[in-house]
ZAMARGU-4260 file (C-alpha; in steps of 0.2 Angstrom, whole numbers, plus 5000, padded with zeros to 4 digits):
<rodrens>
0) 5366/5509/5544 | 5377/5498/5548 | 5387/5495/5561 | 5401/5509/5557 | 5390/5519/5558
5) 5377/5514/5572 | 5385/5517/5591 | 5379/5504/5601 | 5373/5505/5620 | 5391/5503/5625
10) 5402/5511/5644 | 5412/5526/5638 | 5428/5518/5643 | 5425/5503/5631 | 5415/5513/5617
15) 5431/5525/5616 | 5441/5513/5608 | 5431/5512/5591 | 5429/5533/5594 | 5447/5536/5596
20) 5456/5521/5595 | 5456/5515/5577 | 5446/5498/5585 | 5431/5492/5575 | 5411/5488/5580
25) 5409/5469/5577 | 5390/5460/5577 | 5383/5446/5577 | 5386/5444/5557 | 5400/5455/5557
30) 5414/5443/5569 | 5419/5432/5555 | 5420/5446/5542 | 5431/5455/5554 | 5440/5442/5555
35) 5445/5434/5541 | 5456/5450/5539 | 5474/5451/5536 | 5484/5448/5551 | 5483/5448/5567
40) 5468/5452/5576 | 5457/5452/5592 | 5440/5452/5599 | 5435/5460/5614 | 5422/5453/5622
45) 5419/5467/5639 | 5405/5461/5650 | 5393/5471/5658 | 5403/5484/5666 | 5391/5482/5686
50) 5395/5460/5684 | 5414/5463/5677 | 5420/5482/5687 | 5437/5475/5676 | 5432/5475/5660
55) 5433/5495/5662 | 5451/5492/5668 | 5453/5484/5650 | 5448/5496/5639 | 5459/5505/5648
60) 5473/5493/5645 | 5471/5488/5625 | 5476/5506/5619 | 5492/5504/5627 | 5495/5485/5622
65) 5488/5491/5601 | 5504/5503/5604 | 5520/5490/5615 | 5516/5479/5597 | 5513/5494/5584
70) 5506/5486/5568 | 5499/5470/5573 | 5481/5469/5578 | 5470/5476/5574 | 5453/5476/5587
75) 5435/5471/5587 | 5426/5476/5603 | 5407/5464/5600 | 5390/5475/5601 | 5386/5469/5618
80) 5369/5465/5615 | 5379/5452/5603 | 5391/5446/5614 | 5384/5430/5619 | 5379/5426/5601
85) 5399/5428/5597 | 5406/5418/5614 | 5398/5404/5606 | 5408/5403/5593 | 5427/5406/5602
90) 5421/5395/5616 | 5419/5413/5627 | 5415/5408/5647 | 5421/5423/5657 | 5423/5442/5655
95) 5428/5456/5651 | 5441/5444/5639 | 5450/5445/5622 | 5449/5432/5609 | 5465/5433/5597
100) 5462/5428/5579 | 5475/5423/5564 | 5471/5427/5548 | 5452/5420/5552 | 5458/5410/5562
105) 5457/5404/5581 | 5471/5407/5590 | 5470/5409/5609 | 5459/5415/5623 | 5463/5428/5637
110) 5453/5432/5650 | 5451/5443/5665 | 5460/5458/5670 | 5482/5458/5673 | 5494/5468/5678
115) 5501/5477/5664 | 5518/5461/5662 | 5506/5451/5663 | 5496/5456/5647 | 5513/5460/5640
120) 5520/5443/5639 | 5502/5433/5636 | 5500/5447/5618 | 5515/5443/5615 | 5513/5423/5616
125) 5498/5424/5607 | 5508/5433/5593 | 5518/5420/5593 | 5508/5406/5593 | 5501/5395/5578
130) 5485/5395/5577 | 5471/5380/5584 | 5455/5373/5584 | 5440/5382/5596 | 5440/5376/5612
135) 5428/5369/5616 | 5423/5366/5599 | 5422/5347/5588 | 5415/5330/5591 | 5414/5327/5607
140) 5422/5310/5618 | 5410/5299/5619 | 5414/5279/5629 | 5404/5264/5623 | 5390/5266/5635
145) 5385/5282/5632 | 5395/5294/5646 | 5404/5307/5640 | 5422/5303/5644 | 5441/5312/5642
150) 5449/5293/5641
</rodrens>
């Protein structure tokens, strides 16, 4: 079976994104393929709703954000069992998080639950931003003495 036909264990409010709002389940193997699609997309890292109850709030807000930016956002919901592996690719360090990608390249991450006006503003900014490298991924800076440094 493919990820499209399987239903991972996920809270009903997260699963409804796929069942009712044309989101795609994204596992570790399909993350790059999903991201490489044309245009803007968002990967939703929900996390465990017991540890991160605001993930359910984000799951409720996502369809409204899609409606606020019609035709602009493809939505991928990262399989709960694969979140850690996919999170490492995009340097996600907080749950819930929305990782914005364009044409397979990283744009930005919006973490946590925000007020509606803040969410709309942040998504609008993300859609206008250029792509960039994933934060935290690259060549570390090392001082002559071998100790990591930012200078």
